[in-house]
ZAMARGU-4260 file (C-alpha; in steps of 0.2 Angstrom, whole numbers, plus 5000, padded with zeros to 4 digits):
<rodrens>
0) 5001/5000/5000 | 5015/5013/5002 | 5014/5026/4990 | 4995/5024/4987 | 4982/5035/4993
5) 4969/5029/5005 | 4951/5026/5003 | 4941/5041/5010 | 4924/5040/5018 | 4910/5053/5020
10) 4894/5052/5031 | 4878/5062/5025 | 4862/5064/5035 | 4850/5077/5044 | 4858/5083/5061
15) 4859/5098/5071 | 4873/5105/5061 | 4886/5096/5049 | 4902/5102/5041 | 4896/5115/5030
20) 4880/5120/5041 | 4881/5128/5057 | 4860/5124/5059 | 4851/5109/5057 | 4847/5100/5040
25) 4855/5088/5028 | 4874/5089/5027 | 4890/5080/5028 | 4892/5075/5046 | 4908/5067/5044
30) 4923/5064/5033 | 4940/5057/5031 | 4955/5070/5033 | 4960/5066/5014 | 4944/5072/5007
35) 4941/5090/4998 | 4928/5100/5004 | 4924/5105/4986 | 4924/5087/4980 | 4911/5084/4993
40) 4900/5098/4988 | 4901/5097/4970 | 4903/5078/4967 | 4898/5069/4980 | 4881/5080/4988
45) 4870/5076/4972 | 4872/5058/4975 | 4867/5059/4994 | 4848/5057/4990 | 4836/5043/4995
50) 4820/5044/4986 | 4807/5032/4996 | 4796/5019/4988 | 4780/5028/4983 | 4772/5011/4987
55) 4777/5014/5006 | 4774/5031/5007 | 4758/5029/5000 | 4753/5018/5014 | 4762/5028/5028
60) 4774/5014/5031 | 4784/5015/5047 | 4794/4999/5046 | 4811/5005/5042 | 4817/4988/5037
65) 4805/4987/5021 | 4813/5002/5014 | 4825/4996/5001 | 4844/5000/5003 | 4851/5009/4989
70) 4868/5005/4982 | 4874/5018/4971 | 4892/5017/4961 | 4899/5030/4949 | 4915/5036/4942
75) 4918/5055/4946 | 4925/5065/4931 | 4941/5067/4942 | 4943/5048/4941 | 4939/5043/4958
80) 4926/5027/4961 | 4912/5032/4973 | 4903/5018/4979 | 4889/5024/4992 | 4874/5016/5000
85) 4858/5026/5006 | 4846/5021/5018 | 4829/5027/5025 | 4830/5033/5043 | 4812/5031/5051
90) 4816/5046/5064 | 4831/5058/5064 | 4838/5067/5079 | 4823/5077/5084 | 4813/5059/5085
95) 4800/5069/5073 | 4804/5068/5056 | 4810/5055/5044 | 4828/5056/5036 | 4841/5046/5026
100) 4859/5041/5029 | 4872/5040/5015 | 4889/5031/5017 | 4901/5033/5002 | 4918/5026/5000
105) 4928/5036/4988 | 4942/5024/4980 | 4957/5034/4971 | 4958/5030/4953 | 4975/5021/4955
110) 4967/5008/4967 | 4951/5006/4956 | 4956/4991/4946 | 4954/4976/4960 | 4936/4983/4961
115) 4934/4981/4941 | 4940/4964/4942 | 4932/4958/4957 | 4914/4963/4957 | 4911/4958/4975
120) 4921/4971/4980 | 4909/4984/4974 | 4892/4973/4976 | 4896/4965/4992 | 4902/4978/5004
125) 4899/4973/5023 | 4906/4989/5031 | 4892/5001/5027 | 4884/5011/5041 | 4867/5016/5043
130) 4868/5029/5056 | 4879/5041/5065 | 4880/5053/5080 | 4889/5069/5076 | 4894/5070/5094
135) 4907/5056/5089 | 4915/5070/5079 | 4917/5075/5061 | 4931/5066/5056 | 4932/5048/5051
140) 4946/5037/5045 | 4955/5035/5030 | 4954/5016/5025 | 4969/5004/5017 | 4953/4991/5012
145) 4935/4990/5011 | 4929/4972/5018 | 4917/4963/5007 | 4908/4947/5007 | 4911/4931/4993
150) 4900/4930/4980 | 4884/4920/4980 | 4881/4904/4973 | 4877/4900/4955 | 4859/4893/4960
155) 4857/4910/4969 | 4858/4920/4952 | 4849/4907/4942 | 4834/4908/4953 | 4833/4926/4952
160) 4834/4925/4931 | 4821/4912/4933 | 4810/4922/4943 | 4811/4937/4932 | 4807/4927/4915
165) 4825/4932/4910 | 4829/4918/4896 | 4843/4918/4884 | 4837/4931/4872 | 4832/4943/4886
170) 4849/4941/4895 | 4858/4945/4879 | 4848/4960/4875 | 4852/4966/4893 | 4871/4963/4891
175) 4870/4972/4875 | 4861/4987/4882 | 4872/4988/4896 | 4887/4989/4886 | 4881/5001/4874
180) 4875/5013/4887 | 4894/5015/4893 | 4898/5020/4875 | 4884/5029/4870 | 4877/5038/4885
185) 4860/5030/4884 | 4852/5025/4900 | 4847/5007/4905 | 4831/5007/4915 | 4825/4991/4925
190) 4810/4987/4934 | 4810/4970/4943 | 4794/4959/4946 | 4798/4958/4965 | 4791/4966/4982
195) 4797/4984/4984 | 4806/4979/4999 | 4817/4965/4990 | 4818/4975/4974 | 4836/4984/4979
200) 4843/4966/4984 | 4837/4956/4968 | 4846/4973/4958 | 4861/4969/4967 | 4861/4950/4963
205) 4857/4953/4945 | 4871/4968/4944 | 4884/4953/4951 | 4879/4944/4934 | 4879/4958/4923
210) 4896/4963/4930 | 4904/4946/4928 | 4897/4945/4908 | 4903/4962/4902 | 4923/4965/4898
215) 4933/4975/4910 | 4934/4993/4899 | 4914/4993/4901 | 4916/4991/4920 | 4927/5005/4922
220) 4914/5016/4914 | 4898/5009/4922 | 4888/5017/4936 | 4873/5011/4943 | 4859/5014/4959
225) 4849/4998/4963 | 4834/5009/4968 | 4825/5024/4963 | 4806/5027/4964 | 4806/5035/4945
230) 4816/5034/4929 | 4828/5048/4935 | 4844/5052/4923 | 4859/5057/4932 | 4876/5061/4927
235) 4887/5045/4928 | 4874/5033/4932 | 4871/5020/4917 | 4860/5008/4925 | 4844/5013/4936
240) 4834/5001/4945 | 4817/5008/4946 | 4803/5003/4960 | 4790/4991/4952 | 4776/5000/4944
245) 4788/5016/4942 | 4789/5013/4924 | 4774/5019/4914 | 4775/5019/4895 | 4774/5028/4884
250) 4785/5042/4895 | 4794/5054/4885 | 4809/5055/4898 | 4814/5036/4893 | 4808/5034/4875
255) 4827/5034/4869 | 4833/5023/4882 | 4833/5006/4885 | 4819/5000/4896 | 4818/4982/4904
260) 4801/4982/4913 | 4800/4965/4921 | 4785/4970/4933 | 4776/4975/4918 | 4782/4964/4904
265) 4786/4980/4893 | 4802/4982/4884 | 4807/4997/4875 | 4823/4998/4862 | 4830/4982/4869
270) 4832/4972/4850 | 4847/4965/4846 | 4855/4973/4830 | 4859/4961/4815 | 4858/4942/4816
275) 4875/4936/4823 | 4878/4938/4841 | 4890/4922/4844 | 4900/4932/4859 | 4882/4934/4867
280) 4879/4916/4864 | 4895/4911/4872 | 4892/4922/4887 | 4876/4916/4891 | 4883/4899/4889
285) 4896/4902/4903 | 4887/4915/4913 | 4890/4907/4928 | 4908/4902/4925 | 4918/4916/4930
290) 4935/4908/4927 | 4930/4906/4908 | 4923/4923/4906 | 4938/4931/4916 | 4950/4921/4904
295) 4940/4929/4888 | 4941/4947/4896 | 4959/4943/4900 | 4963/4939/4881 | 4953/4955/4876
300) 4960/4966/4889 | 4979/4960/4881 | 4973/4963/4864 | 4966/4981/4868 | 4982/4987/4877
305) 4988/5003/4870 | 4971/5005/4858 | 4961/5021/4859 | 4947/5022/4871 | 4934/5021/4858
310) 4940/5006/4851 | 4939/4996/4868 | 4920/5004/4871 | 4915/4996/4855 | 4904/4980/4854
315) 4910/4973/4838 | 4926/4974/4845 | 4922/4961/4857 | 4913/4950/4845 | 4928/4950/4834
320) 4940/4947/4849 | 4928/4935/4856 | 4930/4925/4839 | 4950/4926/4841 | 4947/4919/4857
325) 4937/4904/4852 | 4949/4900/4838 | 4964/4901/4852 | 4956/4889/4862 | 4954/4876/4848
330) 4939/4882/4838 | 4948/4882/4822 | 4933/4878/4811 | 4930/4897/4812 | 4947/4902/4806
335) 4944/4889/4791 | 4929/4900/4785 | 4938/4916/4785 | 4956/4914/4786 | 4960/4932/4778
340) 4948/4939/4789 | 4954/4933/4806 | 4972/4935/4801 | 4967/4953/4798 | 4957/4954/4814
345) 4972/4949/4824 | 4982/4964/4814 | 4970/4977/4821 | 4977/4975/4838 | 4996/4972/4834
350) 5007/4984/4828 | 5025/4987/4831 | 5024/4997/4847 | 5012/4985/4856 | 5017/4968/4847
355) 5028/4964/4863 | 5014/4966/4875 | 5002/4954/4866 | 5011/4938/4866 | 4994/4928/4865
360) 4989/4937/4849 | 5007/4935/4841 | 5007/4917/4846 | 4989/4913/4838 | 4994/4923/4822
365) 5010/4913/4820 | 5000/4896/4825 | 4987/4899/4811 | 5001/4903/4798 | 5010/4886/4802
370) 4993/4878/4800 | 4991/4886/4783 | 5009/4881/4778 | 5006/4862/4782 | 4990/4862/4774
375) 4996/4858/4756 | 4978/4864/4750 | 4977/4881/4757 | 4978/4895/4745 | 4982/4912/4750
380) 4971/4927/4744 | 4977/4944/4742 | 4970/4950/4759 | 4979/4935/4766 | 4995/4939/4760
385) 4993/4958/4764 | 4992/4952/4783 | 5007/4943/4782 | 5017/4956/4774 | 5010/4968/4788
390) 5016/4956/4802 | 5033/4956/4794 | 5035/4974/4798 | 5036/4970/4817 | 5039/4952/4818
395) 5054/4946/4828 | 5070/4938/4817 | 5064/4921/4819 | 5045/4925/4815 | 5053/4934/4799
400) 5062/4920/4793 | 5047/4911/4795 | 5037/4922/4784 | 5049/4922/4770 | 5048/4903/4769
405) 5029/4904/4770 | 5029/4917/4755 | 5040/4905/4745 | 5029/4891/4748 | 5013/4899/4745
410) 5020/4907/4727 | 5027/4889/4723 | 5011/4881/4728 | 5000/4893/4716 | 5012/4892/4701
415) 5011/4875/4702 | 4992/4875/4699 | 4985/4871/4683 | 4977/4886/4671 | 4983/4904/4678
420) 4995/4897/4692 | 5009/4909/4687 | 4998/4924/4685 | 4991/4921/4703 | 5007/4918/4710
425) 5013/4934/4701 | 4999/4944/4709 | 5003/4938/4726 | 5021/4941/4724 | 5018/4959/4718
430) 5010/4964/4735 | 5028/4962/4742 | 5034/4976/4731 | 5033/4989/4744 | 5044/4979/4755
435) 5061/4980/4747 | 5072/4969/4757 | 5057/4957/4760 | 5054/4954/4743 | 5072/4950/4738
440) 5074/4938/4752 | 5059/4929/4745 | 5065/4929/4727 | 5081/4923/4732 | 5075/4908/4742
445) 5063/4904/4729 | 5075/4903/4716 | 5086/4893/4728 | 5073/4880/4731 | 5062/4882/4716
450) 5071/4889/4701 | 5059/4886/4688 | 5045/4896/4698 | 5056/4910/4699 | 5061/4909/4682
455) 5041/4909/4677 | 5038/4924/4687 | 5052/4934/4680 | 5045/4929/4664 | 5028/4933/4667
460) 5032/4950/4673 | 5042/4955/4657 | 5027/4948/4646 | 5017/4962/4653 | 5030/4976/4646
465) 5025/4985/4631 | 5039/4999/4630 | 5058/5003/4633 | 5054/5014/4647 | 5045/4999/4657
470) 5058/4988/4651 | 5071/5000/4660 | 5060/5001/4675 | 5058/4983/4676 | 5077/4980/4675
475) 5080/4994/4688 | 5067/4985/4699 | 5076/4969/4699 | 5093/4978/4704 | 5084/4986/4719
480) 5073/4973/4724 | 5082/4956/4720 | 5100/4959/4714 | 5104/4940/4714 | 5091/4937/4703
485) 5098/4949/4688 | 5115/4940/4689 | 5107/4924/4684 | 5108/4919/4665 | 5090/4916/4662
490) 5087/4935/4668 | 5100/4940/4654 | 5089/4929/4641 | 5073/4935/4646 | 5078/4953/4644
495) 5085/4949/4627 | 5069/4942/4621 | 5059/4956/4627 | 5071/4969/4619 | 5069/4960/4602
500) 5050/4960/4603 | 5051/4979/4607 | 5062/4981/4591 | 5050/4974/4579 | 5038/4988/4576
505) 5039/5004/4564 | 5055/5011/4560 | 5054/5027/4570 | 5047/5018/4585 | 5062/5005/4582
510) 5075/5017/4583 | 5067/5026/4597 | 5068/5012/4608 | 5084/5005/4601 | 5093/5022/4606
515) 5084/5023/4623 | 5088/5005/4628 | 5107/5007/4621 | 5109/5023/4632 | 5103/5015/4647
520) 5114/4999/4646 | 5129/5011/4644 | 5124/5020/4660 | 5117/5007/4670 | 5134/4999/4679
525) 5140/5016/4685 | 5122/5022/4688 | 5118/5007/4698 | 5135/5005/4707 | 5136/4988/4700
530) 5151/4986/4689 | 5149/4967/4688 | 5133/4971/4678 | 5146/4979/4664 | 5147/4962/4653
535) 5129/4958/4652 | 5124/4977/4648 | 5137/4976/4634 | 5130/4960/4627 | 5112/4968/4629
540) 5119/4983/4619 | 5125/4973/4606 | 5109/4962/4604 | 5100/4979/4603 | 5111/4985/4587
545) 5110/4968/4578 | 5091/4968/4581 | 5090/4987/4574 | 5101/4982/4559 | 5090/4967/4553
550) 5077/4977/4546 | 5084/4995/4544 | 5079/5002/4528 | 5086/5019/4521 | 5070/5023/4512
555) 5060/5024/4527 | 5072/5035/4539 | 5067/5052/4544 | 5080/5065/4547 | 5078/5062/4565
560) 5080/5044/4565 | 5097/5046/4555 | 5103/5058/4567 | 5097/5046/4581 | 5108/5031/4573
565) 5123/5041/4577 | 5127/5028/4591 | 5131/5015/4577 | 5138/5027/4564 | 5148/5038/4572
570) 5162/5031/4573 | 5156/5015/4564 | 5154/5002/4578 | 5167/4989/4575 | 5162/4975/4587
575) 5145/4977/4579 | 5153/4975/4562 | 5162/4959/4567 | 5147/4951/4574 | 5135/4957/4559
580) 5133/4945/4545 | 5136/4951/4526 | 5120/4960/4523 | 5121/4967/4541 | 5138/4974/4537
585) 5132/4982/4521 | 5118/4989/4529 | 5129/4997/4543 | 5142/5005/4529 | 5127/5013/4520
590) 5119/5020/4536 | 5137/5026/4541 | 5139/5036/4525 | 5122/5042/4525 | 5125/5049/4544
595) 5143/5056/4540 | 5135/5065/4524 | 5121/5071/4534 | 5130/5078/4549 | 5145/5083/4538
600) 5157/5093/4548 | 5170/5106/4540 | 5185/5098/4533 | 5176/5081/4531 | 5171/5084/4513
605) 5185/5075/4504 | 5183/5059/4517 | 5164/5059/4514 | 5167/5061/4493 | 5179/5046/4495
610) 5166/5036/4504 | 5153/5041/4489 | 5166/5034/4476 | 5168/5018/4485 | 5149/5013/4483
615) 5141/5005/4468 | 5129/5014/4457 | 5114/5006/4466 | 5120/5009/4484 | 5126/5027/4478
620) 5109/5031/4472 | 5101/5025/4487 | 5111/5035/4498 | 5110/5051/4487 | 5092/5048/4487
625) 5090/5046/4504 | 5102/5062/4506 | 5090/5072/4495 | 5073/5066/4505 | 5080/5070/4521
630) 5087/5088/4518 | 5071/5094/4509 | 5065/5108/4519 | 5081/5110/4526 | 5091/5122/4516
635) 5103/5133/4526 | 5122/5137/4525 | 5126/5124/4537 | 5121/5110/4526 | 5125/5117/4509
640) 5141/5104/4508 | 5129/5090/4513 | 5117/5095/4499 | 5131/5095/4487 | 5135/5078/4490
645) 5119/5072/4486 | 5122/5079/4467 | 5140/5071/4466 | 5144/5062/4451 | 5159/5051/4454
650) 5159/5044/4435 | 5157/5059/4427 | 5170/5064/4413 | 5180/5079/4410 | 5176/5093/4399
655) 5190/5102/4388 | 5196/5113/4404 | 5184/5108/4418 | 5177/5093/4427 | 5158/5091/4428
660) 5159/5081/4445 | 5141/5089/4451 | 5125/5089/4445 | 5124/5108/4446 | 5106/5109/4437
665) 5100/5096/4448 | 5108/5105/4463 | 5100/5123/4459 | 5083/5115/4455 | 5084/5105/4471
670) 5087/5121/4481 | 5075/5131/4473 | 5061/5117/4474 | 5064/5115/4493 | 5065/5132/4498
675) 5051/5143/4502 | 5059/5159/4497 | 5071/5163/4482 | 5083/5172/4494 | 5089/5154/4499
680) 5096/5150/4481 | 5103/5167/4481 | 5112/5164/4497 | 5118/5148/4490 | 5124/5157/4475
685) 5135/5168/4485 | 5142/5155/4496 | 5147/5144/4482 | 5158/5160/4475 | 5170/5156/4488
690) 5169/5136/4486 | 5182/5126/4476 | 5170/5115/4470 | 5162/5131/4460 | 5177/5140/4455
695) 5196/5137/4451 | 5212/5143/4459 | 5208/5160/4452 | 5191/5162/4458 | 5184/5159/4440
700) 5167/5151/4440 | 5166/5132/4434 | 5159/5134/4416 | 5146/5121/4419 | 5141/5129/4435
705) 5140/5146/4425 | 5128/5138/4413 | 5118/5130/4426 | 5116/5147/4435 | 5112/5156/4418
710) 5099/5142/4415 | 5091/5143/4433 | 5088/5163/4431 | 5080/5160/4414 | 5069/5146/4418
715) 5066/5149/4437 | 5068/5168/4440 | 5066/5177/4424 | 5063/5194/4432 | 5075/5192/4447
720) 5086/5207/4444 | 5071/5219/4441 | 5070/5218/4461 | 5082/5231/4468 | 5087/5221/4484
725) 5090/5205/4473 | 5102/5216/4463 | 5111/5224/4476 | 5114/5207/4484 | 5120/5197/4470
730) 5131/5212/4462 | 5139/5215/4478 | 5149/5199/4477 | 5168/5200/4480 | 5170/5187/4466
735) 5173/5196/4451 | 5168/5180/4439 | 5151/5180/4447 | 5148/5198/4447 | 5151/5198/4429
740) 5139/5184/4426 | 5126/5192/4437 | 5127/5209/4427 | 5125/5199/4411 | 5110/5190/4417
745) 5104/5207/4425 | 5105/5216/4408 | 5097/5201/4399 | 5083/5203/4411 | 5081/5222/4409
750) 5068/5227/4397 | 5073/5237/4379 | 5075/5253/4386 | 5086/5247/4398 | 5097/5240/4386
755) 5095/5256/4375 | 5102/5265/4390 | 5115/5256/4391 | 5121/5255/4374 | 5119/5274/4373
760) 5124/5280/4391 | 5135/5295/4387 | 5123/5303/4376 | 5110/5302/4389 | 5122/5310/4401
765) 5126/5325/4392 | 5106/5328/4389 | 5102/5326/4406 | 5114/5340/4412 | 5106/5352/4402
770) 5088/5348/4408 | 5092/5346/4427 | 5088/5363/4433 | 5070/5365/4425 | 5067/5348/4433
775) 5071/5354/4450 | 5062/5370/4449 | 5046/5360/4443 | 5047/5349/4457 | 5048/5362/4471
780) 5032/5370/4464 | 5022/5354/4463 | 5029/5343/4477 | 5015/5345/4491 | 5001/5345/4478
785) 5010/5330/4470 | 5011/5320/4487 | 4993/5324/4491 | 4989/5318/4474 | 4998/5302/4475
790) 4991/5298/4492 | 4973/5299/4487 | 4978/5283/4476 | 4986/5275/4490 | 4978/5264/4503
795) 4967/5271/4517 | 4975/5271/4534 | 4973/5260/4547 | 4971/5262/4565 | 4974/5252/4581
800) 4963/5255/4596 | 4969/5250/4614 | 4956/5238/4622 | 4943/5247/4634 | 4933/5239/4648
805) 4916/5234/4644 | 4912/5241/4662 | 4923/5256/4670 | 4923/5257/4690 | 4931/5274/4688
810) 4922/5290/4680 | 4939/5294/4670 | 4945/5283/4657 | 4960/5283/4645 | 4958/5283/4625
815) 4973/5276/4616 | 4974/5273/4597 | 4988/5273/4584 | 4990/5273/4566 | 4999/5259/4557
820) 5013/5262/4547 | 5031/5270/4546 | 5034/5286/4559 | 5035/5298/4544 | 5018/5293/4535
825) 5008/5292/4552 | 5013/5310/4556 | 5002/5316/4541 | 4987/5307/4547 | 4973/5316/4556
830) 4965/5306/4572 | 4946/5309/4576 | 4936/5304/4591 | 4917/5305/4589 | 4920/5315/4574
835) 4931/5329/4585 | 4949/5331/4580 | 4962/5325/4592 | 4980/5325/4585 | 4991/5318/4572
840) 4997/5299/4572 | 4990/5294/4588 | 4977/5297/4601 | 4983/5296/4620 | 4970/5307/4631
845) 4957/5306/4646 | 4940/5308/4646 | 4926/5310/4658 | 4912/5296/4656 | 4892/5299/4659
850) 4882/5289/4668 | 4875/5274/4657 | 4882/5268/4640 | 4897/5279/4633 | 4902/5276/4614
855) 4918/5281/4606 | 4920/5281/4588 | 4939/5281/4581 | 4942/5288/4564 | 4958/5292/4555
860) 4962/5304/4538 | 4977/5304/4528 | 4982/5318/4517 | 4975/5313/4502 | 4958/5312/4512
865) 4956/5294/4512 | 4948/5288/4529 | 4950/5272/4539 | 4937/5261/4544 | 4928/5268/4560
870) 4932/5258/4576 | 4917/5259/4589 | 4921/5257/4608 | 4908/5254/4620 | 4910/5258/4639
875) 4896/5256/4653 | 4898/5267/4669 | 4885/5268/4683 | 4888/5284/4694 | 4889/5278/4711
880) 4880/5284/4725 | 4885/5294/4739 | 4887/5287/4756 | 4881/5295/4772 | 4885/5291/4790
885) 4878/5298/4806 | 4882/5301/4826 | 4871/5294/4840 | 4853/5298/4838 | 4843/5292/4854
890) 4827/5284/4853 | 4820/5292/4868 | 4824/5309/4875 | 4817/5321/4888 | 4824/5337/4880
895) 4816/5347/4867 | 4829/5347/4854 | 4844/5334/4848 | 4859/5338/4839 | 4862/5327/4823
900) 4879/5326/4816 | 4882/5316/4799 | 4896/5315/4786 | 4894/5312/4767 | 4905/5304/4756
905) 4907/5301/4736 | 4922/5296/4725 | 4917/5308/4711 | 4910/5323/4722 | 4922/5330/4736
910) 4907/5338/4744 | 4890/5330/4745 | 4875/5340/4750 | 4866/5333/4765 | 4849/5333/4768
915) 4837/5330/4784 | 4820/5328/4781 | 4822/5334/4764 | 4829/5350/4769 | 4848/5353/4763
920) 4858/5358/4779 | 4875/5358/4772 | 4890/5348/4762 | 4902/5335/4767 | 4900/5336/4785
925) 4886/5344/4796 | 4881/5346/4815 | 4862/5351/4815 | 4850/5355/4830 | 4833/5348/4827
930) 4817/5353/4837 | 4805/5340/4844 | 4788/5339/4847 | 4780/5329/4859 | 4779/5310/4855
935) 4787/5303/4840 | 4799/5312/4829 | 4803/5306/4811 | 4821/5310/4805 | 4826/5306/4787
940) 4844/5309/4783 | 4852/5306/4765 | 4865/5314/4753 | 4866/5319/4736 | 4881/5322/4723
945) 4882/5335/4710 | 4877/5322/4697 | 4860/5320/4703 | 4863/5304/4712 | 4855/5301/4730
950) 4860/5290/4745 | 4849/5278/4752 | 4839/5286/4766 | 4842/5283/4783 | 4826/5283/4794
955) 4826/5286/4813 | 4812/5290/4825 | 4815/5301/4842 | 4801/5299/4855 | 4800/5316/4864
960) 4792/5312/4882 | 4789/5331/4886 | 4779/5326/4902 | 4796/5320/4914 | 4810/5331/4916
</rodrens>
């Protein structure tokens, strides 16, 4: 007992005085020293009440032995257990009036558990007093224990049940109602079929049975009273035994509670929900066997250690724990009917923090697992496997090893089934994926004991893959989850087969897949930190390249495809060349030449030409056709050399002076046909003027090329040199040979007049010098009229108006517009808004909006009188109302006048006018004296702005009471 607080006592009755009273009356007359006065008054006094039976009071019964002794037990909000008994006292200290006497034991919270486990400590206390003489002192001792009698016989309880007609159904309803009451705060009202003098004692006997049959968690909550004259609800009291005949249904006070009126054979809200109440059946079968009941409740208590209070007061919790207890006791048929449900039920109460404190649940889990493993026909479901995985997280080392073996056995068992065995096994093993170490251990053990199943599983997973990304993820998955498996030969074979399958698709997708996988394998050893994986990765890379070459078709490749093929073409993959057959080798060579020609770098031109010279006619045609197809639409200076290779003719004959190694006509036609603008051809011509393939060492243009250029302009651009920009661009070349050629073409494209001028230039110059002064004077006089006249033939101006809001929240708004075109032309264009001239060239001004719709029409007129299209914009604006506030205005006054203060505000008017009773009294802010008449005086305040908008009217009424001063 050392260190524990002692049990306190309290006596309560009517006496000459009390602890809290100095005059006669009901009060605490004695208490233990450790009992707080505040606790007595606020907690104990409300329960020191005895309500005598109406039956005895009605007949003025004087025999106090016939009045039932009321036992009341409850838990205080502060944690104490209060056990009290109230008895009827025929005469008090005066000898003239009846009274009652209450004796209460107050058990500290830390000492309550023995009272919970042994109901006799509550229900068979023998130290209750029935009276006390205050002259004995107001202090009574603190106690270490409260004496109690042993439990009664089972026969005594059975006789009570039989006398009340309580069969298994009623008993189960009663137990269910009592447990529910502890959780949902409903009351249980019971009226026994007994003589009123015996009713409290029979209530105590029934409570002994009830307490014995409910789990400890409910016992810790329940409060009860064994007698009350009426169904009265009181805090912390769950079970109330009511005087026989005291329950008169219907009664609104109890319509939502549980009512068991054995005296009147009436029941309310007592039906059991649902159909299956196996726990209640079991409790009824063992209601007299305290040992078996305590075993069940001890099992439940251990299972609920550390769990939330709500769970320990939930009846379904005990239904579930009752099932688990019966399975523990050997009723395994319940387990066989619902294996996964039972295992998951166990995990409801097991976790990493609490598992060590619940050995019975752990032992049951492992026992059932061993049973399933030994049962060769047991096939686990997904939910069952999830329960094992969850248990693994907090299992001990030996248990974890057992679980690994079980997972392996279950997978092997499923894989051995006919039909979709491996698929089912895969679905279950996939549940392990969230536990890396566990999955790895299971796969390692599976491959050790049943390699065929492990290989089937790997093959099954790979079969589901439909993309290179998923294949890469799968390889990384195995490296992370079960590295040992990746080092097995069968794994390499399965991956090789899958990548070959992925490469059997259209060219674009095939190359993307190959590049993606090749790069991934190249990075994998260092990325994964597994250098030993290098050999298999290199083999996978080789297999990817060989599979890619198998059906590579140059005619089907896109530009992006060829660029992507650099991993086998630049430089040419020697290992691939060694392992490839003759056809694949040739394909590799052509791919390499195509790639190098397409991605030609400066200085590699001769090497590329040599490569083309080594090709046969058909192969050369194929490569050059591919080059032309790929470069079409990609004409720019960086690709000129590549384009030139597409028109190289290695077998061409030399002319008298120059070779004709290139198809210049075809070259220029190709550039022209695949350029969106002629400028690109001109750019190429200027570039070629400094390239040795088009000019000799002296810079003289190749005659074959010269002829092709001349032909190009004659056929493709017969009027090119009529364009000033083209003339300037081409004639400014530094190559004299090209400049002369362009000059010749220019003259050829000129009209007869131009050709005449060219032949008679000197004569025309002399004539021009004589006429020049007359021409200058004429231009000065006619310049402005001429410009106006010219403008009249030109296009109308175009204007751009900045957007305006459809609705404006401000009265002022900015208008902005401008004329499209060059600055020098814009300055001569007049801008108008709503027909009013604003400025030249642009508008940037602010205007005031009026209430409602505002329309703005923008127009521009050039110096030739041509008008733009009218652009109309509409802006809605609602002028806001002013707001008015006022100072305090009394509802009633005895004065003949009051002073009213008011303020008005408006965003568009700095000084709104204030009106009182429709009379203007000032602007902005006012203080106005109002004379009153006896009775009600209406006062209306409002404000108006300069735009005619009035605020909402504030209406007040002041009552002037002239009769009182």
